Biotite code that builds the C-alpha atoms (Angstrom):
import biotite.structure as struc

atoms = struc.array([
    struc.Atom([0.000, 0.000, 0.000], chain_id="A", res_id=1, res_name="MET", atom_name="CA", element="C"),
    struc.Atom([1.365, 3.463, -0.900], chain_id="A", res_id=2, res_name="SER", atom_name="CA", element="C"),
    struc.Atom([1.697, 6.333, 1.572], chain_id="A", res_id=3, res_name="ASP", atom_name="CA", element="C"),
    struc.Atom([-1.261, 8.081, -0.070], chain_id="A", res_id=4, res_name="LEU", atom_name="CA", element="C"),
    struc.Atom([-3.419, 4.970, 0.223], chain_id="A", res_id=5, res_name="GLU", atom_name="CA", element="C"),
    struc.Atom([-2.428, 4.659, 3.893], chain_id="A", res_id=6, res_name="ASN", atom_name="CA", element="C"),
    struc.Atom([-3.342, 8.308, 4.511], chain_id="A", res_id=7, res_name="GLU", atom_name="CA", element="C"),
    struc.Atom([-6.693, 7.852, 2.733], chain_id="A", res_id=8, res_name="ASP", atom_name="CA", element="C"),
    struc.Atom([-7.398, 4.705, 4.723], chain_id="A", res_id=9, res_name="SER", atom_name="CA", element="C"),
    struc.Atom([-6.515, 6.458, 7.989], chain_id="A", res_id=10, res_name="ASP", atom_name="CA", element="C"),
    struc.Atom([-8.646, 9.461, 7.075], chain_id="A", res_id=11, res_name="LEU", atom_name="CA", element="C"),
    struc.Atom([-11.729, 7.454, 6.163], chain_id="A", res_id=12, res_name="PHE", atom_name="CA", element="C"),
    struc.Atom([-11.232, 5.228, 9.197], chain_id="A", res_id=13, res_name="GLY", atom_name="CA", element="C"),
    struc.Atom([-11.158, 8.308, 11.419], chain_id="A", res_id=14, res_name="PHE", atom_name="CA", element="C"),
    struc.Atom([-14.315, 9.732, 9.822], chain_id="A", res_id=15, res_name="ILE", atom_name="CA", element="C"),
    struc.Atom([-16.214, 6.458, 9.987], chain_id="A", res_id=16, res_name="SER", atom_name="CA", element="C"),
    struc.Atom([-15.406, 6.100, 13.692], chain_id="A", res_id=17, res_name="ASN", atom_name="CA", element="C"),
    struc.Atom([-16.948, 9.455, 14.561], chain_id="A", res_id=18, res_name="LEU", atom_name="CA", element="C"),
    struc.Atom([-20.318, 8.801, 16.066], chain_id="A", res_id=19, res_name="GLU", atom_name="CA", element="C"),
    struc.Atom([-22.077, 12.001, 15.122], chain_id="A", res_id=20, res_name="ASN", atom_name="CA", element="C"),
    struc.Atom([-22.057, 14.512, 12.278], chain_id="A", res_id=21, res_name="PRO", atom_name="CA", element="C"),
    struc.Atom([-21.187, 17.313, 14.665], chain_id="A", res_id=22, res_name="LYS", atom_name="CA", element="C"),
    struc.Atom([-17.809, 15.660, 15.307], chain_id="A", res_id=23, res_name="GLY", atom_name="CA", element="C"),
    struc.Atom([-17.011, 15.832, 11.603], chain_id="A", res_id=24, res_name="VAL", atom_name="CA", element="C"),
    struc.Atom([-18.244, 19.424, 11.404], chain_id="A", res_id=25, res_name="LEU", atom_name="CA", element="C"),
    struc.Atom([-16.138, 20.422, 14.415], chain_id="A", res_id=26, res_name="GLU", atom_name="CA", element="C"),
    struc.Atom([-13.039, 18.790, 12.951], chain_id="A", res_id=27, res_name="HIS", atom_name="CA", element="C"),
    struc.Atom([-13.697, 20.471, 9.597], chain_id="A", res_id=28, res_name="SER", atom_name="CA", element="C"),
    struc.Atom([-14.027, 23.831, 11.339], chain_id="A", res_id=29, res_name="ARG", atom_name="CA", element="C"),
    struc.Atom([-10.725, 23.202, 13.148], chain_id="A", res_id=30, res_name="LYS", atom_name="CA", element="C"),
    struc.Atom([-9.001, 22.514, 9.828], chain_id="A", res_id=31, res_name="LEU", atom_name="CA", element="C"),
    struc.Atom([-10.584, 25.659, 8.382], chain_id="A", res_id=32, res_name="LYS", atom_name="CA", element="C"),
    struc.Atom([-9.240, 27.708, 11.308], chain_id="A", res_id=33, res_name="ASP", atom_name="CA", element="C"),
    struc.Atom([-5.770, 26.243, 10.741], chain_id="A", res_id=34, res_name="GLU", atom_name="CA", element="C"),
    struc.Atom([-6.092, 27.200, 7.067], chain_id="A", res_id=35, res_name="GLY", atom_name="CA", element="C"),
    struc.Atom([-7.094, 30.724, 8.060], chain_id="A", res_id=36, res_name="ASN", atom_name="CA", element="C"),
    struc.Atom([-3.964, 30.998, 10.211], chain_id="A", res_id=37, res_name="SER", atom_name="CA", element="C"),
    struc.Atom([-1.778, 29.811, 7.334], chain_id="A", res_id=38, res_name="SER", atom_name="CA", element="C"),
    struc.Atom([-3.489, 32.284, 4.998], chain_id="A", res_id=39, res_name="PHE", atom_name="CA", element="C"),
    struc.Atom([-2.829, 35.177, 7.391], chain_id="A", res_id=40, res_name="LYS", atom_name="CA", element="C"),
    struc.Atom([0.827, 34.125, 7.543], chain_id="A", res_id=41, res_name="GLU", atom_name="CA", element="C"),
    struc.Atom([1.004, 34.245, 3.737], chain_id="A", res_id=42, res_name="GLY", atom_name="CA", element="C"),
    struc.Atom([1.392, 30.477, 3.383], chain_id="A", res_id=43, res_name="ASN", atom_name="CA", element="C"),
    struc.Atom([-1.259, 30.029, 0.694], chain_id="A", res_id=44, res_name="PHE", atom_name="CA", element="C"),
    struc.Atom([-0.247, 26.473, -0.221], chain_id="A", res_id=45, res_name="ASP", atom_name="CA", element="C"),
    struc.Atom([-0.712, 25.305, 3.362], chain_id="A", res_id=46, res_name="SER", atom_name="CA", element="C"),
    struc.Atom([-3.993, 27.217, 3.640], chain_id="A", res_id=47, res_name="ALA", atom_name="CA", element="C"),
    struc.Atom([-5.293, 25.598, 0.453], chain_id="A", res_id=48, res_name="PHE", atom_name="CA", element="C"),
    struc.Atom([-4.298, 22.138, 1.750], chain_id="A", res_id=49, res_name="GLU", atom_name="CA", element="C"),
    struc.Atom([-6.134, 22.682, 5.049], chain_id="A", res_id=50, res_name="LYS", atom_name="CA", element="C"),
    struc.Atom([-9.249, 23.969, 3.286], chain_id="A", res_id=51, res_name="TYR", atom_name="CA", element="C"),
    struc.Atom([-9.143, 21.041, 0.859], chain_id="A", res_id=52, res_name="SER", atom_name="CA", element="C"),
    struc.Atom([-8.764, 18.473, 3.633], chain_id="A", res_id=53, res_name="LEU", atom_name="CA", element="C"),
    struc.Atom([-11.681, 20.043, 5.463], chain_id="A", res_id=54, res_name="SER", atom_name="CA", element="C"),
    struc.Atom([-13.754, 19.678, 2.280], chain_id="A", res_id=55, res_name="CYS", atom_name="CA", element="C"),
    struc.Atom([-12.807, 15.990, 2.117], chain_id="A", res_id=56, res_name="VAL", atom_name="CA", element="C"),
    struc.Atom([-14.147, 15.528, 5.632], chain_id="A", res_id=57, res_name="PHE", atom_name="CA", element="C"),
    struc.Atom([-17.364, 17.269, 4.691], chain_id="A", res_id=58, res_name="LEU", atom_name="CA", element="C"),
    struc.Atom([-17.779, 15.199, 1.548], chain_id="A", res_id=59, res_name="SER", atom_name="CA", element="C"),
    struc.Atom([-17.795, 12.022, 3.654], chain_id="A", res_id=60, res_name="CYS", atom_name="CA", element="C"),
    struc.Atom([-20.682, 13.262, 5.743], chain_id="A", res_id=61, res_name="LEU", atom_name="CA", element="C"),
    struc.Atom([-24.331, 12.430, 5.221], chain_id="A", res_id=62, res_name="ALA", atom_name="CA", element="C"),
    struc.Atom([-26.509, 14.878, 7.123], chain_id="A", res_id=63, res_name="LEU", atom_name="CA", element="C"),
    struc.Atom([-30.102, 14.286, 8.041], chain_id="A", res_id=64, res_name="GLN", atom_name="CA", element="C"),
    struc.Atom([-30.736, 16.969, 10.641], chain_id="A", res_id=65, res_name="GLU", atom_name="CA", element="C"),
    struc.Atom([-31.768, 20.380, 9.280], chain_id="A", res_id=66, res_name="GLU", atom_name="CA", element="C"),
    struc.Atom([-29.431, 22.229, 11.659], chain_id="A", res_id=67, res_name="VAL", atom_name="CA", element="C"),
    struc.Atom([-26.481, 20.048, 10.681], chain_id="A", res_id=68, res_name="ALA", atom_name="CA", element="C"),
    struc.Atom([-27.328, 20.488, 6.982], chain_id="A", res_id=69, res_name="ARG", atom_name="CA", element="C"),
    struc.Atom([-27.345, 24.289, 7.360], chain_id="A", res_id=70, res_name="ASN", atom_name="CA", element="C"),
    struc.Atom([-24.032, 24.184, 9.243], chain_id="A", res_id=71, res_name="SER", atom_name="CA", element="C"),
    struc.Atom([-22.615, 21.953, 6.516], chain_id="A", res_id=72, res_name="PHE", atom_name="CA", element="C"),
    struc.Atom([-23.671, 24.345, 3.734], chain_id="A", res_id=73, res_name="LEU", atom_name="CA", element="C"),
    struc.Atom([-22.311, 27.396, 5.541], chain_id="A", res_id=74, res_name="GLN", atom_name="CA", element="C"),
    struc.Atom([-18.987, 25.706, 6.243], chain_id="A", res_id=75, res_name="LEU", atom_name="CA", element="C"),
    struc.Atom([-18.700, 24.281, 2.710], chain_id="A", res_id=76, res_name="ALA", atom_name="CA", element="C"),
    struc.Atom([-19.381, 27.714, 1.182], chain_id="A", res_id=77, res_name="THR", atom_name="CA", element="C"),
    struc.Atom([-16.811, 29.331, 3.443], chain_id="A", res_id=78, res_name="SER", atom_name="CA", element="C"),
    struc.Atom([-14.205, 26.678, 2.623], chain_id="A", res_id=79, res_name="LEU", atom_name="CA", element="C"),
    struc.Atom([-14.711, 26.976, -1.120], chain_id="A", res_id=80, res_name="ILE", atom_name="CA", element="C"),
    struc.Atom([-14.435, 30.752, -0.950], chain_id="A", res_id=81, res_name="LEU", atom_name="CA", element="C"),
    struc.Atom([-11.297, 30.469, 1.208], chain_id="A", res_id=82, res_name="ASN", atom_name="CA", element="C"),
    struc.Atom([-9.783, 28.066, -1.305], chain_id="A", res_id=83, res_name="MET", atom_name="CA", element="C"),
    struc.Atom([-10.579, 30.601, -4.021], chain_id="A", res_id=84, res_name="ALA", atom_name="CA", element="C"),
    struc.Atom([-8.911, 33.375, -1.996], chain_id="A", res_id=85, res_name="ALA", atom_name="CA", element="C"),
    struc.Atom([-5.785, 31.227, -1.584], chain_id="A", res_id=86, res_name="SER", atom_name="CA", element="C"),
    struc.Atom([-5.629, 30.555, -5.314], chain_id="A", res_id=87, res_name="LEU", atom_name="CA", element="C"),
    struc.Atom([-6.273, 34.213, -6.089], chain_id="A", res_id=88, res_name="LEU", atom_name="CA", element="C"),
    struc.Atom([-3.192, 35.133, -4.038], chain_id="A", res_id=89, res_name="LYS", atom_name="CA", element="C"),
    struc.Atom([-1.220, 32.561, -6.032], chain_id="A", res_id=90, res_name="LYS", atom_name="CA", element="C"),
    struc.Atom([-2.607, 34.041, -9.283], chain_id="A", res_id=91, res_name="LYS", atom_name="CA", element="C"),
    struc.Atom([-4.233, 30.746, -10.309], chain_id="A", res_id=92, res_name="GLU", atom_name="CA", element="C"),
    struc.Atom([-7.132, 32.673, -11.776], chain_id="A", res_id=93, res_name="PHE", atom_name="CA", element="C"),
    struc.Atom([-8.755, 29.900, -13.816], chain_id="A", res_id=94, res_name="GLU", atom_name="CA", element="C"),
    struc.Atom([-9.329, 27.740, -10.753], chain_id="A", res_id=95, res_name="HIS", atom_name="CA", element="C"),
    struc.Atom([-10.661, 30.711, -8.768], chain_id="A", res_id=96, res_name="VAL", atom_name="CA", element="C"),
    struc.Atom([-13.402, 31.217, -11.340], chain_id="A", res_id=97, res_name="GLY", atom_name="CA", element="C"),
    struc.Atom([-14.420, 27.562, -11.170], chain_id="A", res_id=98, res_name="HIS", atom_name="CA", element="C"),
    struc.Atom([-14.610, 27.522, -7.378], chain_id="A", res_id=99, res_name="LEU", atom_name="CA", element="C"),
    struc.Atom([-16.608, 30.731, -7.226], chain_id="A", res_id=100, res_name="CYS", atom_name="CA", element="C"),
    struc.Atom([-19.002, 29.406, -9.853], chain_id="A", res_id=101, res_name="SER", atom_name="CA", element="C"),
    struc.Atom([-19.731, 26.422, -7.592], chain_id="A", res_id=102, res_name="ILE", atom_name="CA", element="C"),
    struc.Atom([-20.838, 28.791, -4.832], chain_id="A", res_id=103, res_name="VAL", atom_name="CA", element="C"),
    struc.Atom([-22.786, 30.978, -7.261], chain_id="A", res_id=104, res_name="LEU", atom_name="CA", element="C"),
    struc.Atom([-24.724, 27.968, -8.548], chain_id="A", res_id=105, res_name="ASN", atom_name="CA", element="C"),
    struc.Atom([-26.238, 27.640, -5.067], chain_id="A", res_id=106, res_name="TYR", atom_name="CA", element="C"),
    struc.Atom([-26.229, 31.275, -4.061], chain_id="A", res_id=107, res_name="ASN", atom_name="CA", element="C"),
    struc.Atom([-26.167, 33.603, -7.104], chain_id="A", res_id=108, res_name="PRO", atom_name="CA", element="C"),
    struc.Atom([-25.951, 36.711, -4.912], chain_id="A", res_id=109, res_name="ASN", atom_name="CA", element="C"),
    struc.Atom([-22.932, 35.699, -2.837], chain_id="A", res_id=110, res_name="ASN", atom_name="CA", element="C"),
    struc.Atom([-20.890, 38.908, -2.848], chain_id="A", res_id=111, res_name="VAL", atom_name="CA", element="C"),
    struc.Atom([-17.548, 37.276, -2.018], chain_id="A", res_id=112, res_name="LYS", atom_name="CA", element="C"),
    struc.Atom([-17.938, 34.737, -4.826], chain_id="A", res_id=113, res_name="ALA", atom_name="CA", element="C"),
    struc.Atom([-18.899, 37.455, -7.303], chain_id="A", res_id=114, res_name="LEU", atom_name="CA", element="C"),
    struc.Atom([-15.996, 39.664, -6.226], chain_id="A", res_id=115, res_name="PHE", atom_name="CA", element="C"),
    struc.Atom([-13.400, 36.893, -6.327], chain_id="A", res_id=116, res_name="ARG", atom_name="CA", element="C"),
    struc.Atom([-14.631, 35.584, -9.673], chain_id="A", res_id=117, res_name="ARG", atom_name="CA", element="C"),
    struc.Atom([-14.476, 39.124, -11.068], chain_id="A", res_id=118, res_name="ALA", atom_name="CA", element="C"),
    struc.Atom([-10.904, 39.521, -9.797], chain_id="A", res_id=119, res_name="ASN", atom_name="CA", element="C"),
    struc.Atom([-9.989, 36.200, -11.429], chain_id="A", res_id=120, res_name="ALA", atom_name="CA", element="C"),
    struc.Atom([-11.541, 37.320, -14.719], chain_id="A", res_id=121, res_name="ALA", atom_name="CA", element="C"),
    struc.Atom([-9.531, 40.554, -14.605], chain_id="A", res_id=122, res_name="ILE", atom_name="CA", element="C"),
    struc.Atom([-6.405, 38.515, -13.866], chain_id="A", res_id=123, res_name="GLY", atom_name="CA", element="C"),
    struc.Atom([-7.127, 36.466, -16.995], chain_id="A", res_id=124, res_name="LEU", atom_name="CA", element="C"),
    struc.Atom([-7.661, 39.638, -19.041], chain_id="A", res_id=125, res_name="GLY", atom_name="CA", element="C"),
    struc.Atom([-11.389, 38.952, -19.437], chain_id="A", res_id=126, res_name="GLU", atom_name="CA", element="C"),
    struc.Atom([-12.652, 42.443, -18.720], chain_id="A", res_id=127, res_name="TYR", atom_name="CA", element="C"),
    struc.Atom([-16.179, 41.967, -19.998], chain_id="A", res_id=128, res_name="GLU", atom_name="CA", element="C"),
])
């Protein structure tokens, strides 16, 4: 088994052993906070990794409670927008546009997604 397969196995084992969705949400929030710290320090690669890992945790979660579902959507939106901000700092404009479009598909009036997608378009020279 490769190192990546071992890490995936460990990750999914950890998630499957959590007894409630709130445990996954709390761990995802912790990873998001770590990503925010890395972002503030200017370490955009580390921030992107933390945000991405948090998204992996969320993707393994099936939510049935309305409160948990709302928390999931808020956290997922925040993570995607934070990933976009990290990529914007790294001038990876194409990916920023894709991430922001994901958010805008669910919330067409999300100001941060509109702003970041517009900045990415300007970075690509797409002024229209």
